[in-house]
BAFI-3210 file (N, C-alpha, C; in Angstrom, 3 decimals, decimal comma, padded with zeros to 6 digits):
// residues 96
n [1|2|3|4|5|6|7|8|9|10|11|12|13|14|15|16|17|18|19|20|21|22|23|24|25|26|27|28|29|30|31|32|33|34|35|36|37|38|39|40|41|42|43|44|45|46|47|48|49|50|51|52|53|54|55|56|57|58|59|60|61|62|63|64|65|66|67|68|69|70|71|72|73|74|75|76|77|78|79|80|81|82|83|84|85|86|87|88|89|90|91|92|93|94|95|96]
n.u [018,652|019,895|022,903|025,559|028,199|031,057|033,808|034,212|035,618|035,685|035,055|033,992|031,635|028,125|027,836|030,295|030,388|028,242|028,979|031,295|030,006|028,261|029,551|029,056|026,350|022,865|022,307|020,116|019,929|021,988|023,038|024,755|025,382|024,876|026,094|023,532|023,867|026,351|026,213|028,235|029,743|029,229|030,958|029,908|027,632|024,593|023,869|021,638|020,756|018,645|018,943|019,762|021,729|023,620|023,927|025,237|027,638|028,859|029,368|031,057|033,335|034,080|034,337|036,732|038,187|040,308|039,239|039,476|041,889|041,137|040,487|037,344|034,564|032,274|028,907|026,027|023,351|021,943|018,849|017,521|017,767|015,610|016,053|014,464|015,380|016,773|018,662|018,322|020,512|020,941|020,048|019,065|017,763|015,300|016,162|016,910]
n.v [-042,537|-040,926|-041,332|-039,651|-040,748|-040,009|-039,795|-042,204|-045,476|-046,534|-049,091|-050,316|-052,167|-052,507|-054,546|-054,362|-051,876|-051,910|-053,796|-052,392|-050,145|-051,524|-052,152|-050,260|-050,437|-051,302|-051,526|-050,377|-049,912|-049,794|-047,673|-047,455|-044,768|-044,677|-043,801|-043,303|-044,009|-045,161|-047,088|-047,090|-046,611|-043,409|-042,576|-042,028|-042,777|-043,820|-044,407|-045,930|-045,769|-046,952|-046,414|-043,310|-042,622|-044,570|-044,151|-041,549|-042,218|-043,693|-041,852|-040,091|-041,569|-042,765|-040,528|-039,399|-041,697|-044,333|-046,165|-048,660|-047,671|-044,966|-041,797|-041,410|-039,431|-038,802|-037,950|-036,584|-036,960|-034,406|-033,075|-033,759|-031,231|-030,053|-029,037|-026,790|-025,645|-027,045|-027,725|-025,391|-023,103|-020,276|-018,860|-016,288|-015,118|-016,373|-017,296|-019,705]
n.w [-030,865|-033,798|-035,388|-037,081|-039,204|-040,315|-042,935|-043,725|-044,662|-048,012|-048,471|-046,110|-044,350|-043,481|-041,411|-040,113|-039,044|-037,351|-035,569|-034,367|-033,118|-031,396|-029,129|-027,402|-026,951|-027,849|-031,183|-033,509|-036,236|-039,164|-041,729|-044,627|-046,909|-050,278|-053,660|-056,056|-058,710|-059,267|-057,142|-055,147|-051,958|-050,421|-048,392|-045,962|-043,178|-041,335|-038,276|-035,985|-032,707|-030,037|-027,384|-025,733|-023,847|-024,482|-026,937|-026,871|-025,593|-027,321|-029,292|-028,000|-027,467|-030,046|-031,942|-033,942|-033,803|-035,167|-037,642|-039,920|-041,081|-041,174|-039,926|-038,285|-038,252|-035,833|-034,797|-033,463|-035,573|-037,832|-038,618|-042,004|-044,404|-046,718|-050,108|-051,843|-054,334|-055,944|-058,619|-059,904|-060,923|-060,383|-058,111|-057,693|-059,798|-062,134|-064,616|-065,693]
ca.u [019,269|020,361|024,297|026,155|029,374|031,691|035,200|034,178|036,371|034,504|034,957|033,485|030,425|027,161|028,109|031,400|029,818|027,348|030,036|031,895|028,932|027,519|030,381|028,511|025,035|022,002|022,141|018,816|020,209|023,192|022,736|025,756|024,756|025,544|025,629|022,596|024,159|027,218|026,068|029,482|029,778|029,599|031,959|029,390|026,749|023,975|023,588|020,481|020,850|017,717|019,124|020,395|022,972|024,570|024,451|026,170|028,782|029,409|029,822|032,204|034,444|034,420|034,628|038,310|038,602|040,715|038,574|039,935|042,934|040,772|040,013|036,199|033,858|031,054|028,309|024,542|022,852|021,075|017,694|017,861|017,093|015,372|016,393|013,710|016,075|017,784|018,753|018,244|022,027|021,144|018,950|018,529|016,634|015,031|016,247|017,431]
ca.v [-041,362|-040,995|-040,844|-039,543|-041,393|-039,498|-040,047|-043,746|-046,130|-046,807|-050,669|-050,486|-052,791|-052,194|-055,366|-054,066|-050,572|-052,502|-054,397|-051,292|-049,447|-052,388|-052,148|-049,122|-050,626|-051,860|-050,886|-050,760|-050,069|-049,132|-047,374|-046,842|-044,035|-044,915|-043,011|-043,994|-044,214|-046,242|-048,029|-047,055|-045,766|-042,123|-042,422|-041,678|-043,648|-043,274|-045,456|-045,735|-046,507|-046,556|-045,840|-042,036|-042,738|-045,550|-043,339|-040,527|-042,838|-044,147|-040,708|-039,477|-042,567|-043,185|-039,445|-039,271|-043,169|-044,859|-047,422|-049,041|-046,735|-043,767|-041,281|-041,245|-038,403|-039,386|-036,960|-036,670|-036,547|-033,254|-033,230|-033,424|-030,000|-030,252|-027,877|-026,441|-024,940|-028,031|-027,649|-023,886|-022,718|-019,032|-018,531|-014,841|-014,915|-017,588|-017,520|-021,049]
ca.w [-031,379|-034,885|-035,439|-038,235|-039,243|-041,792|-043,297|-043,653|-045,761|-048,912|-048,386|-044,697|-044,430|-042,466|-040,162|-039,304|-038,364|-036,228|-034,602|-033,739|-032,271|-030,413|-028,026|-026,499|-026,630|-028,839|-032,467|-034,159|-037,658|-040,006|-043,317|-045,452|-047,912|-051,566|-054,855|-056,801|-060,074|-059,209|-055,936|-054,298|-050,792|-050,431|-047,373|-044,757|-042,846|-040,276|-037,096|-035,133|-031,328|-029,355|-025,952|-025,868|-023,147|-025,056|-028,228|-026,525|-025,215|-028,671|-029,934|-027,368|-027,740|-031,470|-032,584|-034,029|-033,591|-036,426|-038,306|-041,403|-041,491|-041,570|-038,625|-038,351|-037,514|-035,183|-034,109|-033,563|-037,018|-037,765|-039,540|-043,368|-044,870|-048,093|-050,831|-052,904|-055,433|-056,522|-060,097|-060,257|-060,773|-060,156|-057,044|-057,476|-060,885|-062,591|-066,215|-066,130]
c.u [019,940|021,789|024,765|027,768|030,074|033,218|035,313|034,996|035,358|034,360|034,340|032,220|029,435|027,614|029,362|031,199|029,100|028,289|030,720|031,053|028,325|028,260|029,876|026,965|024,355|022,129|021,062|019,184|021,358|022,825|024,012|025,075|025,627|025,274|024,777|022,881|025,168|027,114|027,240|029,150|029,940|030,562|031,317|028,129|025,862|023,741|022,453|020,655|019,664|017,902|019,943|021,556|023,936|025,074|025,455|027,616|029,580|030,072|031,026|033,389|034,935|034,595|036,247|038,968|039,262|040,132|038,880|040,841|042,617|040,271|038,426|035,461|032,522|030,201|026,693|024,101|021,991|019,861|018,062|017,144|016,900|015,585|015,449|014,079|016,900|017,908|018,721|019,759|021,981|019,945|018,222|017,600|016,569|014,991|016,664|016,286]
c.v [-041,847|-040,487|-040,783|-040,143|-040,995|-039,916|-041,585|-044,261|-046,674|-048,366|-051,129|-051,312|-052,449|-053,105|-054,978|-052,791|-051,098|-053,094|-053,377|-050,426|-050,188|-052,585|-051,239|-049,518|-051,169|-050,948|-051,331|-051,026|-049,492|-048,964|-046,742|-045,989|-044,207|-044,224|-043,887|-044,492|-045,328|-047,389|-048,135|-046,286|-044,420|-041,612|-041,946|-042,637|-043,207|-044,496|-045,125|-046,592|-045,993|-046,073|-044,554|-042,111|-043,449|-044,726|-042,324|-040,996|-043,400|-042,969|-040,093|-040,522|-042,810|-041,854|-039,367|-040,758|-043,604|-046,187|-047,468|-048,166|-045,247|-043,175|-040,819|-039,897|-038,948|-038,296|-037,377|-036,148|-035,223|-033,784|-032,909|-032,217|-030,079|-028,747|-027,741|-025,954|-025,851|-027,870|-026,247|-023,324|-021,190|-018,835|-017,059|-014,459|-016,215|-017,660|-018,876|-022,091]
c.w [-032,921|-035,024|-036,914|-038,357|-040,614|-041,886|-043,168|-044,884|-046,625|-048,982|-046,910|-045,046|-043,138|-041,185|-039,492|-038,530|-037,154|-035,200|-033,686|-032,764|-031,086|-029,116|-026,906|-026,087|-027,951|-030,071|-033,185|-035,678|-038,025|-041,260|-043,841|-046,706|-049,308|-052,779|-055,636|-058,243|-060,050|-058,086|-055,131|-053,208|-050,986|-049,265|-046,071|-044,306|-041,587|-039,345|-036,224|-033,813|-030,426|-027,953|-026,158|-025,067|-023,791|-026,094|-027,739|-025,889|-026,359|-029,615|-029,375|-027,551|-029,198|-032,187|-032,875|-033,924|-035,103|-036,644|-039,776|-041,910|-041,853|-040,211|-038,939|-037,509|-037,129|-034,493|-034,323|-035,132|-036,873|-038,809|-040,877|-043,732|-046,371|-048,939|-051,932|-054,330|-056,186|-058,058|-060,678|-059,976|-060,416|-059,185|-056,975|-058,641|-061,467|-064,123|-066,703|-066,393]
res [m|n|i|y|l|g|n|l|d|y|h|a|t|e|s|q|i|s|e|l|f|s|q|y|g|e|v|a|s|v|k|i|i|v|d|k|f|t|n|r|s|k|g|f|a|f|v|e|m|p|n|n|e|e|a|k|q|a|i|e|n|l|n|g|y|t|f|s|n|r|q|i|t|v|n|e|a|r|p|k|v|e|n|g|n|r|g|n|f|n|n|r|d|n|r|y]
***
C-alpha cells in the first residue's frame, strides 16, 4: 500500500521515516518529495508498505502522531491526477 505522509518537518530524513513506519511492519520504500529547483523538502513523503494490514495499522497509529515536533498526517495515498491544463491560467478560454 502506498501511504501519504504530510506536515513533515523539512529536516526529516527518509531513514527516520522508515524507522518510524517499520514499527508496524516491512517498509519497501520511502520517498520525500523535494522541490526540483531548490532540492528542499516540500514537507510531504510517500511510504510504500507491501502488507496492507501492516500499512493500515501504521496509518491508524501514526495519523496525528507528533514526529519531529510536528503533528503528521498519515493516510492512504490517492492516485496522482494529471492536469492537462497546466500553465493555462484561464481554463474557460484559450487567449493565453
